[in-house]
DOTORZA-267880 format. One record per residue: residue number from 1; x, y, z of N, C-alpha, C in turn. Coordinates in steps of 0.2 Angstrom, whole numbers. Layout:
<nodes>
     n    n.px    n.py    n.pz   ca.px   ca.py   ca.pz    c.px    c.py    c.pz
   NUM       X       Y       Z       X       Y       Z       X       Y       Z
...
</nodes>
This chain:
<nodes>
     n    n.px    n.py    n.pz   ca.px   ca.py   ca.pz    c.px    c.py    c.pz
     1     -34     126     -53     -33     123     -46     -27     127     -43
     2     -28     128     -37     -23     132     -33     -18     128     -30
     3     -20     121     -29     -15     117     -25     -15     110     -29
     4      -8     108     -30      -7     102     -34      -4      97     -30
     5      -6      91     -29      -3      86     -25      -1      80     -28
     6       3      76     -25       5      70     -27       3      64     -23
     7      -2      60     -25      -5      54     -21      -1      48     -24
     8       2      45     -19       5      38     -21       2      33     -17
     9       0      27     -20      -3      22     -16       1      15     -17
    10       1      11     -12       3       5     -12      -2       1     -16
    11       0      -6     -18      -5     -10     -22      -8     -15     -18
    12      -4     -20     -16      -7     -26     -13     -10     -24      -6
    13     -17     -26      -6     -21     -25       0     -22     -18       2
    14     -20     -13      -3     -22      -6      -3     -27      -4      -8
    15     -25      -6     -14     -30      -5     -20     -33     -12     -21
    16     -31     -17     -18     -33     -24     -20     -35     -27     -13
    17     -39     -33     -14     -40     -37      -8     -35     -43      -7
    18     -31     -44     -12     -26     -49     -12     -19     -48     -11
    19     -15     -53      -9      -8     -52      -9      -5     -56     -15
    20      -1     -52     -19       1     -55     -25       5     -61     -24
    21       9     -62     -19      13     -68     -18       9     -74     -17
    22       4     -73     -12      -1     -78     -11      -5     -81     -17
    23      -7     -76     -21     -11     -77     -27      -7     -81     -32
    24      -1     -79     -33       3     -82     -38       5     -89     -35
    25       6     -90     -29       8     -97     -26       2    -102     -27
    26      -4     -99     -25     -10    -103     -26     -11    -105     -33
    27     -10    -101     -38     -11    -102     -45      -6    -108     -47
    28       0    -108     -45       5    -113     -47       5    -119     -42
    29       1    -119     -37       0    -125     -33       6    -125     -28
    30       9    -120     -26      15    -120     -22      13    -118     -15
    31      14    -123     -10      11    -122      -3      16    -119       1
    32      14    -116       7      18    -113      12      21    -106      10
    33      17    -102       6      20     -96       5      20     -91      11
    34      15     -91      15      15     -87      22      21     -89      26
    35      22     -96      27      28     -98      31      34     -96      28
    36      35     -96      22      42     -94      19      43     -87      20
    37      37     -83      19      38     -76      21      40     -74      28
    38      36     -78      33      38     -77      40      45     -79      41
    39      47     -84      38      54     -86      39      59     -81      37
    40      58     -78      31      62     -72      29      62     -66      34
    41      56     -65      36      55     -59      41      59     -61      47
    42      59     -67      50      63     -68      56      70     -67      55
    43      73     -69      49      80     -68      48      82     -61      46
    44      77     -57      45      78     -50      42      83     -51      36
    45      81     -56      32      86     -57      26      84     -52      20
    46      78     -50      20      76     -45      14      72     -39      17
    47      72     -34      14      67     -28      16      60     -31      16
    48      56     -28      21      49     -30      21      46     -28      14
    49      42     -33      12      39     -32       5      42     -35      -1
    50      49     -36       0      53     -39      -5      53     -47      -5
    51      49     -50       0      50     -57       1      48     -61      -6
    52      43     -59      -9      41     -62     -16      47     -62     -21
    53      50     -56     -21      56     -55     -26      61     -60     -24
    54      63     -61     -18      68     -66     -15      66     -73     -17
    55      60     -75     -16      58     -81     -18      58     -83     -25
    56      56     -78     -29      56     -79     -36      64     -80     -39
    57      68     -77     -35      75     -78     -38      79     -84     -34
    58      77     -86     -28      81     -90     -25      78     -97     -23
    59      71     -97     -23      67    -103     -20      66    -108     -26
    60      69    -114     -26      68    -119     -32      61    -119     -34
    61      56    -119     -30      49    -120     -32      47    -115     -36
    62      50    -109     -36      47    -103     -40      51    -102     -46
    63      56    -107     -48      60    -107     -54      55    -107     -60
    64      50    -110     -59      45    -111     -65      41    -105     -67
    65      42    -100     -63      37     -94     -64      40     -91     -71
    66      35     -89     -75      37     -85     -81      33     -79     -81
    67      34     -75     -86      31     -68     -87      23     -69     -87
    68      22     -75     -91      14     -76     -92      11     -78     -86
    69      14     -81     -81      11     -82     -75      10     -76     -71
    70      14     -71     -71      14     -65     -67       8     -61     -70
    71       7     -61     -77       2     -57     -80      -5     -61     -79
    72      -5     -67     -79     -11     -71     -77     -13     -70     -70
    73      -9     -69     -66     -10     -68     -58     -13     -61     -58
    74     -10     -56     -61     -13     -49     -61     -20     -49     -63
    75     -22     -53     -68     -29     -53     -70     -34     -56     -65
    76     -31     -60     -61     -35     -63     -56     -36     -59     -49
    77     -32     -53     -49     -33     -49     -43     -39     -46     -42
    78     -42     -46     -36     -48     -43     -34     -47     -36     -32
    79     -49     -31     -36     -48     -24     -35     -53     -21     -30
    80     -51     -16     -27     -56     -12     -23     -60      -8     -28
    81     -66      -5     -26     -70      -2     -31     -68       5     -32
    82     -70       8     -38     -69      15     -39     -62      18     -40
    83     -57      13     -41     -50      16     -42     -50      21     -48
    84     -53      19     -53     -53      23     -59     -57      30     -58
    85     -62      30     -54     -65      36     -52     -61      41     -48
    86     -57      38     -43     -52      41     -39     -47      45     -44
    87     -44      41     -49     -39      44     -53     -42      50     -57
    88     -48      49     -59     -52      54     -63     -53      60     -59
    89     -55      59     -53     -57      65     -49     -50      69     -47
    90     -45      65     -46     -39      69     -45     -36      73     -51
    91     -37      70     -56     -35      73     -63     -39      79     -64
    92     -45      78     -64     -50      84     -65     -50      89     -60
    93     -49      87     -54     -49      92     -48     -55      91     -44
    94     -55      92     -38     -61      92     -33     -60      99     -29
    95     -65     103     -31     -64     110     -29     -57     113     -30
    96     -54     114     -24     -47     118     -25     -42     112     -24
    97     -43     106     -25     -38     101     -24     -38      97     -31
    98     -32      95     -33     -31      91     -39     -24      88     -38
    99     -23      82     -41     -16      79     -40     -15      74     -45
   100      -9      71     -45      -6      66     -49      -6      59     -45
   101      -9      54     -48     -10      48     -45      -4      43     -48
   102      -1      40     -43       4      35     -45       4      29     -40
   103       6      23     -43       6      17     -39      13      15     -38
   104      15      14     -32      22      11     -30      21       5     -26
   105      24      -1     -29      22      -7     -26      28     -12     -26
   106      29     -16     -21      35     -21     -21      33     -27     -26
   107      26     -28     -28      24     -33     -32      28     -32     -39
   108      29     -38     -42      31     -37     -49      27     -33     -54
   109      30     -29     -58      26     -24     -61      21     -27     -66
   110      23     -33     -69      18     -37     -73      12     -38     -70
   111      12     -40     -63       6     -41     -60       2     -35     -59
   112       5     -30     -57       1     -23     -56      -1     -20     -62
   113       3     -21     -68       1     -18     -74      -6     -22     -77
   114      -6     -29     -76     -11     -33     -78     -17     -31     -74
   115     -17     -30     -67     -22     -29     -63     -25     -22     -64
   116     -21     -17     -66     -24     -11     -66     -24      -8     -74
   117     -24     -13     -78     -25     -12     -85     -31      -8     -87
   118     -30      -2     -91     -36       2     -92     -38       6     -87
   119     -35       6     -81     -37      10     -75     -32      15     -73
   120     -26      12     -73     -20      17     -71     -15      16     -77
   121     -12      21     -80      -7      20     -86      -1      17     -83
   122       2      12     -87       8       9     -85      14      13     -83
   123      14      19     -86      20      24     -84      19      27     -77
   124      13      26     -74      11      29     -68      12      23     -63
   125      15      17     -64      15      12     -60      23      10     -59
   126      25      10     -53      32       8     -52      32       2     -47
   127      34      -3     -50      34     -10     -47      41     -13     -47
   128      41     -19     -44      48     -22     -45      49     -25     -52
   129      55     -23     -55      56     -25     -62      61     -31     -62
   130      58     -36     -65      62     -42     -66      65     -42     -73
   131      70     -46     -74      72     -48     -81      72     -55     -82
   132      71     -57     -89      69     -64     -90      74     -66     -96
   133      76     -73     -95      81     -76    -100      77     -76    -106
   134      80     -74    -112      76     -74    -118      75     -81    -121
   135      79     -86    -119      79     -93    -121      74     -97    -117
   136      75     -97    -110      71    -101    -106      65     -98    -103
   137      65     -91    -103      59     -88    -100      59     -87     -93
   138      65     -90     -90      65     -90     -83      67     -83     -80
   139      66     -81     -74      68     -75     -71      75     -75     -70
   140      79     -70     -74      86     -70     -74      89     -65     -69
   141      85     -60     -67      88     -55     -62      83     -50     -60
   142      85     -45     -56      81     -40     -54      84     -33     -55
   143      80     -29     -59      83     -22     -60      81     -17     -55
   144      75     -18     -52      73     -13     -47      68     -17     -42
   145      68     -15     -35      64     -18     -30      61     -12     -27
   146      54     -11     -28      51      -5     -25      48      -7     -18
   147      53      -9     -13      51     -11      -7      55      -7      -2
   148      53      -6       4      57      -3      10      60       4       7
   149      66       5       8      69      11       5      68      12      -2
   150      67       7      -6      66       8     -13      60      12     -14
   151      55      11     -10      49      15     -10      50      22      -9
   152      54      24      -4      56      30      -2      60      34      -8
   153      64      30     -11      68      33     -17      63      34     -23
   154      58      30     -24      53      31     -29      49      37     -28
   155      46      38     -22      42      43     -20      46      50     -21
   156      52      50     -19      57      56     -19      58      58     -27
   157      59      52     -31      60      54     -38      54      57     -41
   158      48      54     -39      42      57     -42      41      64     -40
   159      42      65     -34      41      72     -31      46      77     -34
   160      52      75     -35      57      79     -39      55      81     -46
   161      53      75     -50      51      76     -57      45      80     -58
   162      40      80     -53      34      83     -54      34      90     -51
   163      40      92     -47      40      98     -44      35      99     -38
   164      34      94     -35      29      94     -29      33      95     -22
   165      31     100     -18      35     100     -12      33      95      -7
   166      37      94      -2      36      88       2      29      88       6
   167      27      94       8      20      95      11      14      94       7
   168      15      92       1      10      91      -4      10      83      -6
   169      14      79      -3      14      72      -5       9      68       0
   170       5      64      -3       1      60       1       2      52      -1
   171       3      48       4       5      41       3       0      37       7
   172      -3      32       3      -8      27       6      -5      20       6
   173      -5      17      12      -2      10      12      -6       6      17
   174      -4       0      18      -8      -5      22      -4      -8      27
   175       3      -9      27       6     -13      31      13     -11      33
   176      17     -16      36      24     -14      39      29     -12      33
   177      27     -15      27      32     -13      21      31      -6      19
   178      26      -2      22      25       5      20      28       9      26
   179      31       7      31      33      11      37      38      16      35
   180      44      13      31      49      18      29      47      24      25
   181      43      23      20      40      28      16      36      33      20
   182      31      30      24      27      34      28      31      39      33
   183      36      36      36      40      40      40      43      46      36
   184      45      44      31      49      49      26      44      55      24
   185      38      53      22      33      57      20      31      62      26
   186      30      59      32      28      62      38      34      68      40
   187      40      66      39      45      71      40      45      77      36
   188      42      76      30      41      81      25      35      85      26
   189      31      83      31      25      87      33      19      85      28
   190      20      79      24      15      76      20      10      73      24
   191       5      70      20       0      66      23       0      59      22
   192       0      55      27       0      47      27      -6      44      29
   193      -9      39      25     -15      36      26     -15      29      27
   194     -17      26      32     -17      18      33     -24      16      31
   195     -24      10      27     -30       7      25     -31       0      28
   196     -28      -1      34     -29      -7      37     -28      -5      45
   197     -30     -10      49     -29      -9      56     -23     -12      59
   198     -18     -13      55     -11     -16      57      -8     -11      62
   199      -6     -13      68      -4      -9      73       2      -5      72
   200       7      -8      68      13      -4      67      11       2      62
   201       7       1      57       6       6      52       1      11      54
   202      -4       9      58      -8      14      61      -5      19      66
   203       0      16      69       4      20      74       8      26      71
   204       9      25      64      14      30      61       9      34      56
   205       4      31      53       0      35      48      -4      41      52
   206      -4      46      49      -8      52      52     -15      51      52
   207     -18      47      47     -25      45      47     -26      38      45
   208     -31      35      47     -33      28      45     -40      28      43
   209     -41      24      37     -48      24      34     -49      17      32
   210     -54      14      34     -56       7      32     -62       6      27
   211     -61       3      21     -66       3      17     -65      -2      11
   212     -70      -4       8     -68      -8       2     -69      -4      -5
   213     -69       2      -4     -69       7      -9     -63      12      -9
   214     -60      12     -15     -54      16     -16     -55      24     -15
   215     -61      26     -16     -63      33     -15     -63      35      -8
   216     -63      30      -3     -63      32       4     -57      36       6
   217     -51      36       3     -45      40       5     -46      47       4
   218     -51      49      -1     -53      56      -2     -55      59       5
   219     -59      55       9     -61      58      15     -56      61      20
   220     -51      57      22     -46      61      26     -42      66      22
   221     -41      65      15     -37      70      11     -41      77      12
   222     -48      76      10     -52      83      10     -52      86      17
   223     -52      82      22     -52      84      29     -46      88      31
   224     -40      84      30     -34      87      32     -31      92      27
   225     -32      91      21     -29      96      16     -34     102      15
   226     -41     101      14     -45     106      12     -49     109      18
   227     -49     105      24     -53     107      30     -60     106      29
   228     -62     101      25     -69     100      24     -72      97      31
   229     -78      99      32     -83      96      37     -86      90      34
   230     -89      86      38     -92      80      35     -98      81      31
   231    -102      86      32    -107      88      28    -105      90      21
   232    -100      93      21     -97      96      14     -95      90      10
   233     -91      85      14     -89      79      10     -94      75       7
   234    -100      74      12    -105      70       9    -108      74       3
   235    -109      80       3    -112      84      -2    -108      83      -9
   236    -101      83      -8     -97      82     -14     -97      76     -17
   237     -98      70     -13     -99      64     -15    -105      63     -19
   238    -110      66     -16    -117      66     -19    -117      69     -26
   239    -113      75     -27    -112      78     -33    -110      74     -39
   240    -106      69     -37    -103      64     -42    -107      58     -42
   241    -113      58     -39    -118      52     -39    -116      47     -35
   242    -113      48     -29    -110      43     -24    -113      45     -17
   243    -115      40     -13    -117      41      -7    -113      38      -2
   244    -111      41       4    -108      38       9    -113      35      14
   245    -114      28      13    -119      25      17    -118      24      24
   246    -112      22      26    -110      21      33    -103      25      34
   247    -103      29      39     -97      32      41     -96      32      48
   248     -92      28      51     -91      27      58     -84      31      60
   249     -85      36      64     -79      40      66     -77      37      73
   250     -72      33      73     -70      30      79     -62      30      80
   251     -60      30      86     -53      30      87     -51      24      91
   252     -46      20      89     -44      14      92     -38      15      96
   253     -39      12     102     -33      12     107     -31       5     107
   254     -24       4     107     -21      -2     107     -18      -3     114
   255     -20      -7     118     -17      -8     125     -15     -15     127
   256     -10     -16     130      -8     -22     133      -7     -21     141
   257     -11     -24     145     -11     -23     152      -9     -30     156
   258      -4     -29     160      -2     -35     164      -1     -33     171
   259       0     -38     175       1     -36     182       8     -33     183
   260       9     -28     187      15     -25     188      20     -30     191
   261      27     -29     191      32     -33     194      31     -33     201
   262      29     -27     204      29     -26     211      23     -31     214
   263      17     -31     210      11     -35     212      13     -42     212
   264      16     -44     206      18     -51     205      22     -54     211
   265      27     -50     213      32     -52     219      28     -52     225
   266      24     -47     226      20     -46     233      15     -52     234
   267      12     -54     229       6     -59     229       8     -65     233
   268      14     -69     232      15     -75     236      16     -73     244
   269      19     -67     245      20     -65     252      14     -64     256
   270       9     -61     252       3     -59     255      -1     -66     256
   271       0     -71     252      -4     -77     253      -1     -81     259
   272       6     -80     260       9     -84     266       6     -80     272
</nodes>
């Protein structure tokens, strides 16, 4: 393979359909998770994506969370299809493209490890690392938070360790917690891919792809990196026994239109 890339993906709602914090809260019968997260966001108290970690350490309702709860939550996560196939294709190479696949997530690593068990090796997952009291089993501290600038540091550390230049880094994410790392990757001339229609993330990501299949990110990668035409991409997927059934290539414009100040001021006078 002539070109070796580093593909880093977020986890919650990027490789999965679920949010780890909401799923954990529902499992334990804790209400109001979204409201708690919204309150932390309004206060700018923690980096975006680190809200669950803050609640696990400081909210009394989450004091009863144990490692077993995190593992059980991970096993309940609904994953997107073909994550394993994506990992294999990157490892084995697709024509002149191959790469290393890593997951960097603000979710507790126990959740991500359990969800991706047998699909992504644990050593290729960088999540939020918690410590537990050996006597009570309670969460005692936080060793690492892979959120906000923590994701930037994690991606840079991987890139350096693997010897991958900045323009061969690809990052895939879904929301505002990925903005810092996407901006960082863009500055290094890497490729950023959004997998949601969130206005903030799509404004920064170089490409956006919406699908319930993890393999969908190969489409913008092959187009941007390999210069593939749609027909060649379809042919490649068919070579691996896969068919792109629907492919709508659309561009979304986000507009807010209001009356101008001049018009608003002039209207009463004109009526008089």
